[in-house]
C-alpha positions in Angstrom: 153.6 -91.0 25.9 156.2 -90.3 23.2 155.7 -88.2 20.1 155.1 -91.3 18.1 152.3 -92.4 20.3 154.1 -95.2 22.2 155.1 -95.1 25.9 158.7 -94.2 26.6 159.1 -97.4 28.6 158.7 -99.5 25.5 162.2 -98.5 24.2 163.7 -99.4 27.5 162.0 -102.9 27.6 162.9 -103.5 23.9 166.6 -102.9 24.7 166.7 -104.8 28.1 164.7 -107.9 27.1 165.6 -110.8 29.3 168.5 -108.8 30.9 165.8 -107.0 32.9 165.7 -110.1 35.1 169.4 -109.7 36.0 168.8 -106.5 38.0 169.0 -106.9 41.7 165.5 -105.5 42.4 164.0 -108.5 40.5 165.5 -111.1 42.8 163.0 -110.8 45.6 160.0 -112.1 43.6 159.3 -115.1 45.8 159.4 -113.2 49.1 157.1 -110.5 47.6 154.6 -113.0 46.3 154.6 -115.0 49.6 153.9 -111.8 51.5 151.2 -110.6 49.1 149.4 -114.0 49.1 149.2 -113.8 52.8 148.3 -110.1 53.0 145.6 -110.4 50.3 144.3 -113.8 51.5 144.8 -115.3 48.0 144.2 -119.0 47.4 144.4 -121.4 44.5 141.6 -120.9 42.0 141.2 -117.2 42.5 141.8 -114.8 39.6 144.4 -112.1 39.8 145.2 -109.3 37.3 148.9 -108.2 37.2 149.1 -104.7 35.7 152.5 -103.7 34.3 153.6 -107.4 34.6 156.9 -106.9 32.8 158.4 -110.3 31.8 155.9 -112.0 34.2 158.0 -112.7 37.2 155.2 -112.1 39.8 152.5 -113.6 37.5 154.5 -116.8 37.1 155.2 -117.1 40.8 151.5 -116.6 41.6 150.5 -119.2 38.9 152.9 -121.7 40.6 150.7 -121.4 43.7 147.6 -122.3 41.7 146.3 -118.8 41.3 144.8 -117.9 37.9 146.7 -114.8 36.7 146.3 -112.6 33.7 149.2 -110.2 33.0 149.2 -106.9 31.1 152.1 -104.8 29.9 152.6 -101.9 27.5 155.7 -103.6 26.1 155.3 -106.2 23.4 158.7 -107.5 24.2 157.9 -108.1 27.8 154.5 -109.7 26.9 156.4 -112.0 24.6 158.9 -113.0 27.3 156.2 -113.5 29.9 154.0 -115.7 27.6 157.1 -117.9 26.9 156.9 -119.0 30.6 153.3 -120.0 30.3 150.0 -118.2 31.2 147.9 -115.5 29.7 149.5 -112.2 28.9 148.2 -109.3 26.8 149.6 -105.9 25.7 147.6 -103.0 26.8 147.4 -99.6 28.5 147.1 -99.6 32.3 144.8 -96.6 32.0 142.3 -98.4 29.8 142.3 -102.1 30.9 140.7 -104.4 28.3 138.8 -106.5 30.8 135.2 -106.8 32.0 134.2 -105.1 35.2 134.4 -107.4 38.3 136.3 -110.1 36.5 139.1 -110.5 39.0 139.3 -111.2 42.7 142.4 -109.0 43.1 144.6 -106.7 41.0 148.3 -105.9 41.5 150.7 -103.3 40.1 154.2 -103.7 41.4 157.7 -102.3 40.9 156.4 -99.3 38.9 155.0 -101.6 36.3 151.8 -99.8 35.5 151.3 -97.3 38.4 153.9 -94.5 38.6 155.0 -94.5 35.0 152.1 -92.4 33.6 152.6 -89.0 35.3 149.3 -87.2 35.9 147.2 -90.3 35.0 148.0 -92.5 38.0 144.5 -92.1 39.3 143.1 -93.6 36.1 145.3 -96.7 36.7 143.9 -97.3 40.2 140.3 -96.6 39.0 140.6 -99.2 36.2 142.0 -101.7 38.6 139.2 -101.0 41.0 136.7 -101.5 38.2 138.2 -104.8 37.2 138.0 -106.3 40.7 134.5 -105.1 41.4 132.9 -104.6 44.9 134.9 -106.3 47.7 137.9 -106.9 45.4 141.4 -106.1 46.6 144.0 -103.8 44.9 147.7 -103.8 45.8 150.1 -101.1 44.4 153.7 -100.3 45.1 155.0 -96.8 44.5 158.2 -94.8 45.0 158.4 -92.8 48.2 158.9 -89.1 47.5 160.5 -88.8 51.0 163.2 -91.4 50.1 163.9 -90.1 46.7 164.5 -86.6 47.9 166.7 -87.8 50.8 168.8 -89.9 48.5 168.7 -87.9 45.3 171.3 -89.2 42.8 173.5 -86.8 40.8 171.8 -88.0 37.6 168.3 -87.4 39.0 166.2 -84.3 38.6 163.2 -84.3 41.0 160.4 -81.9 40.2 158.8 -80.7 43.5 155.7 -79.4 41.7 154.7 -82.7 40.1 156.5 -85.2 42.3 158.1 -86.7 39.1 161.7 -87.9 39.2 163.6 -87.8 36.0 166.8 -89.8 35.7 169.3 -90.9 33.2 169.8 -94.7 33.5 172.2 -96.9 31.8 170.5 -100.1 30.7 172.3 -103.3 29.6 170.9 -105.5 26.9 170.8 -109.3 26.7 174.1 -109.2 24.8 175.7 -106.8 27.2 175.4 -103.6 25.1 174.7 -100.5 27.2 172.4 -97.6 26.3 171.3 -94.5 28.3 167.6 -93.9 28.7 165.5 -91.1 30.2 163.2 -92.4 32.9 160.3 -90.5 34.5 158.8 -91.9 37.7 156.0 -90.5 39.8 156.8 -90.4 43.6 154.3 -90.1 46.3 153.6 -89.4 50.0 151.2 -91.6 52.0 148.6 -88.8 52.0 148.7 -88.6 48.2 148.3 -92.3 47.8 145.3 -92.3 50.1 143.7 -89.5 48.2 144.3 -91.2 44.8 142.8 -94.4 46.2 139.7 -92.7 47.5 139.2 -90.9 44.2 139.3 -94.4 42.5 136.5 -95.6 44.8 138.9 -97.6 47.0 139.1 -97.9 50.8 142.7 -98.0 52.0 143.2 -101.0 54.3 147.0 -100.9 54.7 149.9 -98.6 53.7 153.3 -99.9 54.4 157.0 -99.0 53.8 158.8 -101.7 51.8 161.9 -102.5 49.9 162.0 -104.8 46.8 162.5 -108.3 48.2 161.6 -107.2 51.7 157.9 -106.7 51.9 156.6 -106.4 55.4 153.9 -104.7 57.4 155.9 -101.6 58.4 154.3 -98.3 59.3 155.2 -95.5 56.8 158.8 -94.2 57.4 161.6 -92.3 55.7 164.0 -95.2 55.4 162.4 -97.4 52.7 162.2 -96.6 49.0 158.7 -97.8 48.3 155.2 -97.8 49.7 152.8 -100.8 49.4 149.2 -99.8 49.3 146.4 -102.4 49.9 142.9 -101.2 49.3 139.4 -102.6 49.0 136.8 -101.8 46.4 
């Protein structure tokens, strides 16, 4: 959180706006959603919560498949953009989800949308998602791989081994093409850490795979892919 009480990511989202969807990591939405629908056994009529939904790219793709989706993001700008594409979107804190317990069949947090951007509080995000899906519900979360980040550390990155948080200076382009530099802080994890966090949240880990945005697959954990995809059962 910033000194003014808002999350640091809000300034990034306000500046990027629709330009967020121009970045290459957003181009694999359909593949990611197809994979998740199969992996989670989702079907039309089920209710899914998208935590850290951004401009709604995953939520819209799920809705197009007949799945009832509610998206939540900390950024008013992203909530506004997501709602413009149809569906239900609300602004909120991933650590304190404003939904009734057991009101969803599954909950997702992808592309460091809600999980991984609140250093030290990531377990609260998983616990809230677990509460919202209720017994037997499924939770899917992607997270940065600490192994990959350390192996491919950029010159503008500063990885803290004690906390597992990577700080980077990122140049972000606005809708009009204006560039601004922002500080980004992202939590990075090992598979063991993710398993422990999931267990603390009352979840049973079903799968933990190595993935790349736009290339989700059932791969065993390795050193060569930038993200993990955790699937767990309440």
